Backbone bond lengths (Angstrom), bond angles and torsions (degrees), N, CA, C in turn:
res aa  C-N    CA-C-N  psi(-1)  N-CA   C-N-CA  omega(-1)  CA-C   N-CA-C  phi
1 M - - - 1.447 - - 1.524 108.34 -
2 N 1.322 116.71 137.94 1.462 119.26 179.81 1.524 110.17 -73.49
3 N 1.315 115.92 173.57 1.460 121.43 -176.68 1.528 112.57 -60.61
4 L 1.341 117.66 -39.61 1.460 120.92 179.68 1.523 110.29 -61.67
5 G 1.321 117.39 -44.03 1.463 121.31 178.18 1.509 111.64 -60.67
6 S 1.304 117.08 -39.19 1.464 120.92 178.88 1.521 111.02 -66.13
7 I 1.319 116.37 -41.14 1.467 120.79 -179.79 1.530 110.30 -64.87
8 L 1.327 117.42 -41.99 1.463 120.94 -179.34 1.524 112.33 -62.02
9 L 1.315 117.24 -30.90 1.463 120.72 -176.11 1.519 113.68 -93.89
10 E 1.327 117.56 5.42 1.472 120.23 177.30 1.522 110.72 -72.90
11 H 1.337 115.99 149.78 1.462 120.78 171.94 1.521 108.42 -71.30
12 V 1.335 116.18 148.27 1.461 122.15 -176.34 1.533 108.90 -130.73
13 P 1.340 117.83 132.78 1.472 118.86 175.96 1.526 110.67 -58.35
14 F 1.341 115.55 140.26 1.458 121.78 -179.25 1.515 107.79 -149.29
15 K 1.339 115.74 103.79 1.464 121.39 -175.20 1.524 109.58 53.99
16 N 1.337 117.61 -125.36 1.462 121.24 -179.80 1.519 111.74 -94.42
17 S 1.316 116.84 19.12 1.453 122.39 -174.91 1.524 108.43 -138.15
18 Q 1.323 116.20 -152.52 1.462 120.27 173.52 1.519 109.53 -153.27
19 L 1.338 114.33 154.53 1.456 120.92 174.66 1.520 107.53 -88.82
20 Q 1.327 116.97 146.52 1.460 120.27 -178.94 1.533 112.50 -74.60
21 S 1.333 117.45 -14.27 1.463 121.23 176.79 1.521 108.75 -161.19
22 R 1.345 116.08 174.22 1.461 121.57 176.63 1.529 111.47 -88.48
23 I 1.304 116.79 5.71 1.463 121.48 -177.59 1.522 109.15 -85.86
24 A 1.339 116.03 128.46 1.459 122.28 175.96 1.521 108.55 -118.26
25 M 1.322 115.87 142.83 1.461 121.18 178.47 1.522 108.31 -101.05
26 A 1.315 115.35 121.22 1.464 121.19 179.15 1.520 110.27 -72.21
27 P 1.339 117.29 155.98 1.457 120.39 180.00 1.529 112.22 -65.85
28 M 1.318 114.99 140.94 1.461 121.91 176.04 1.524 107.20 -138.50
29 T 1.313 117.33 106.48 1.457 119.99 -176.83 1.519 109.57 -69.38
30 R 1.341 114.86 128.32 1.455 121.00 -171.75 1.522 113.25 -115.79
31 M 1.315 119.06 -25.80 1.462 123.99 -178.96 1.531 112.05 58.01
32 F 1.333 116.85 47.58 1.466 122.67 179.35 1.526 112.45 -112.36
33 S 1.310 118.07 27.35 1.466 121.65 -177.85 1.527 109.38 -122.18
34 P 1.333 117.75 87.32 1.461 120.44 -179.10 1.529 111.80 -53.96
35 E 1.334 115.30 133.98 1.462 123.04 -177.46 1.528 112.30 57.54
36 G 1.350 116.70 23.44 1.459 121.86 176.29 1.511 115.02 78.26
37 I 1.336 117.46 12.68 1.463 120.94 -175.67 1.529 109.74 -111.30
38 P 1.351 118.01 113.73 1.460 120.04 177.68 1.530 110.50 -68.18
39 G 1.322 116.16 131.99 1.464 121.68 -178.41 1.514 112.94 -108.68
40 E 1.319 115.15 -164.57 1.462 121.30 -178.10 1.521 112.03 -60.84
41 D 1.349 117.66 -35.03 1.457 120.42 179.82 1.525 111.34 -65.20
42 V 1.331 117.23 -35.32 1.465 121.35 177.39 1.531 109.39 -69.08
43 A 1.322 116.86 -43.08 1.468 120.96 177.24 1.525 110.30 -59.84
44 S 1.318 116.68 -43.48 1.467 121.26 179.44 1.528 111.40 -64.38
45 Y 1.330 116.97 -42.19 1.464 121.97 179.29 1.528 111.12 -56.42
46 Y 1.330 116.69 -50.94 1.462 120.07 -178.39 1.525 111.96 -71.69
47 A 1.324 117.83 -36.71 1.470 120.83 179.00 1.522 111.17 -62.94
48 K 1.327 117.83 -36.08 1.475 120.95 178.33 1.521 110.56 -61.43
49 R 1.316 116.73 -37.75 1.470 119.36 179.74 1.524 110.40 -67.32
50 A 1.336 116.82 -41.42 1.468 120.28 178.38 1.526 110.58 -66.48
51 T 1.329 117.17 -39.35 1.464 121.64 179.29 1.522 110.81 -60.76
52 N 1.318 116.20 -32.16 1.463 120.51 -177.98 1.519 113.18 -94.03
53 G 1.334 117.08 20.48 1.454 120.20 168.74 1.512 118.04 99.49
54 V 1.337 118.80 1.39 1.461 118.88 177.55 1.524 107.83 -70.38
55 G 1.323 116.52 123.89 1.461 120.95 -176.97 1.514 113.25 -77.77
56 L 1.337 117.02 -41.97 1.461 121.60 -178.62 1.522 109.01 -132.80
57 I 1.310 115.81 126.45 1.461 122.03 178.43 1.529 108.47 -109.40
58 I 1.318 115.59 127.21 1.463 121.53 172.45 1.525 104.92 -101.88
59 T 1.327 116.77 120.46 1.461 119.75 -173.66 1.520 112.31 -66.12
60 E 1.308 113.36 167.96 1.457 120.51 168.48 1.519 108.81 -60.11
61 G 1.304 117.81 167.62 1.452 120.74 177.91 1.520 110.83 -56.18
62 T 1.322 116.78 131.21 1.461 122.26 177.97 1.522 107.89 -119.20
63 A 1.330 115.56 127.87 1.459 121.13 -172.11 1.522 112.47 -69.34
64 I 1.315 114.61 133.39 1.461 119.80 171.15 1.531 108.02 -77.13
65 N 1.316 116.87 172.92 1.459 121.70 -176.42 1.535 110.95 -83.57
66 H 1.319 114.91 75.23 1.463 122.02 176.38 1.526 107.04 -147.31
67 P 1.327 119.15 134.45 1.465 120.78 -173.75 1.530 115.10 -61.20
68 A 1.316 118.25 -23.10 1.469 120.22 -179.51 1.527 112.12 -104.71
69 A 1.327 117.52 19.35 1.468 120.44 -174.97 1.519 112.95 -70.11
70 V 1.318 118.73 -29.96 1.467 121.80 -176.63 1.519 110.74 -136.07
71 M 1.335 114.48 170.04 1.456 119.39 -178.87 1.530 112.35 -118.34
72 S 1.349 116.47 14.94 1.460 120.42 178.34 1.522 109.36 -150.49
73 E 1.326 116.10 142.25 1.461 121.11 176.64 1.521 111.98 -71.25
74 N 1.330 117.63 -10.46 1.458 121.78 -176.99 1.528 113.43 -95.13
75 I 1.324 117.38 0.85 1.459 121.26 175.27 1.520 107.29 -84.37
76 P 1.336 118.10 130.06 1.465 119.47 -175.63 1.521 112.44 -65.61
77 R 1.329 114.29 143.73 1.460 120.90 175.73 1.524 108.80 -92.81
78 F 1.303 116.12 158.02 1.465 121.54 173.85 1.519 108.87 -120.79
79 H 1.323 114.96 43.00 1.465 123.10 177.33 1.513 106.97 -160.01
80 G 1.330 116.21 158.17 1.459 121.75 -178.68 1.520 111.19 89.85
81 D 1.315 115.74 143.90 1.466 120.94 -174.62 1.524 113.64 -57.77
82 D 1.345 117.97 -47.00 1.467 120.25 -176.89 1.527 111.84 -64.30
83 A 1.319 116.73 -45.09 1.467 120.33 -179.73 1.526 110.98 -65.46
84 L 1.326 117.29 -43.63 1.467 119.74 -179.19 1.524 111.12 -67.74
85 Q 1.320 118.36 -32.18 1.465 120.83 174.43 1.535 109.66 -65.51
86 G 1.333 116.72 -39.44 1.465 120.16 175.79 1.518 111.61 -61.75
87 W 1.336 116.92 -44.28 1.466 120.20 178.47 1.529 111.54 -65.56
88 K 1.332 116.65 -32.63 1.467 119.83 177.15 1.529 110.20 -60.85
89 Q 1.328 116.22 -40.27 1.466 120.85 177.14 1.533 110.32 -65.73
90 V 1.323 116.87 -41.97 1.470 120.85 178.20 1.527 109.90 -59.11
91 V 1.321 116.78 -49.79 1.467 121.63 -178.63 1.521 110.41 -60.23
92 S 1.320 117.53 -44.20 1.474 120.80 179.67 1.520 111.47 -59.15
93 E 1.332 116.56 -44.08 1.472 120.24 -179.29 1.530 111.48 -67.02
94 V 1.319 116.94 -40.56 1.468 120.21 178.97 1.530 110.28 -65.34
95 H 1.326 116.74 -44.74 1.471 119.87 178.67 1.523 110.76 -63.53
96 R 1.336 117.13 -40.32 1.472 120.63 178.30 1.537 110.74 -60.15
97 A 1.332 116.49 -32.16 1.464 121.77 179.64 1.529 112.68 -84.97
98 G 1.338 117.03 0.09 1.457 120.14 176.63 1.514 115.83 95.06
99 G 1.324 117.92 3.37 1.461 120.93 -177.84 1.515 113.09 -101.13
100 K 1.320 114.43 174.93 1.464 123.68 173.85 1.519 106.91 -123.15
101 I 1.330 116.31 151.97 1.461 120.32 -175.68 1.523 109.57 -143.28
102 I 1.337 115.96 141.00 1.457 121.72 175.30 1.527 107.95 -133.84
103 P 1.348 117.48 149.32 1.463 119.55 -178.36 1.527 112.33 -84.84
104 Q 1.315 114.74 149.17 1.463 121.19 166.58 1.529 105.12 -97.93
105 L 1.327 117.28 112.25 1.455 120.85 178.21 1.522 108.57 -80.17
106 W 1.328 116.09 139.67 1.449 118.77 -167.04 1.522 113.05 -137.25
107 H 1.296 116.53 137.04 1.458 125.02 166.43 1.513 104.98 -143.39
108 V 1.323 116.33 115.68 1.466 119.14 -173.42 1.518 113.50 -72.73
109 G 1.322 117.99 -15.95 1.459 121.05 173.92 1.508 113.81 54.91
110 A 1.306 115.57 -131.80 1.461 121.22 -174.77 1.527 113.36 -66.78
111 A 1.327 117.94 -15.16 1.459 120.20 178.69 1.526 111.89 -74.40
112 R 1.328 116.74 -16.27 1.454 121.86 -178.84 1.522 109.17 -73.87
113 K 1.335 116.35 131.17 1.458 120.98 -179.11 1.525 110.35 -77.67
114 A 1.316 116.19 133.38 1.465 121.50 178.78 1.520 109.50 -56.57
115 G 1.334 116.05 135.03 1.455 121.02 178.35 1.517 114.31 88.82
116 S 1.330 117.94 -3.42 1.458 119.49 -178.67 1.528 110.91 -77.73
117 L 1.310 115.06 154.22 1.463 121.61 179.06 1.520 110.11 -77.57
118 P 1.275 121.06 160.94 1.458 127.08 7.92 1.529 113.88 -88.10
119 N 1.320 118.56 -2.19 1.463 120.89 -179.37 1.523 109.17 -128.27
120 P 1.360 116.33 83.66 1.475 119.60 -176.80 1.524 112.46 -62.76
């Protein structure tokens, strides 16, 4: 492996812990959370990235607690007991795989088309 490859795979200090590599995964909105609740498939998706060496995962857009924050019921929420329990499972799986994860908080604002669900 060349020097750049070695540097990318080094552990990096992160708060009171460390990242398993210098590789970060950018957010990619997937809309795989029915009724805004991330399930086992979402946990598995993110855990696979951590298992394969991603040091820091930035989640897909997660809806804040505002009725016009998203334009689909399948975008995960970052509020409410059911959604937060789903994210707790995601975090546990990512940590078990050696990775770290942080949410991307999201409100689509003016990009949201008038009349779109879940709040037309």
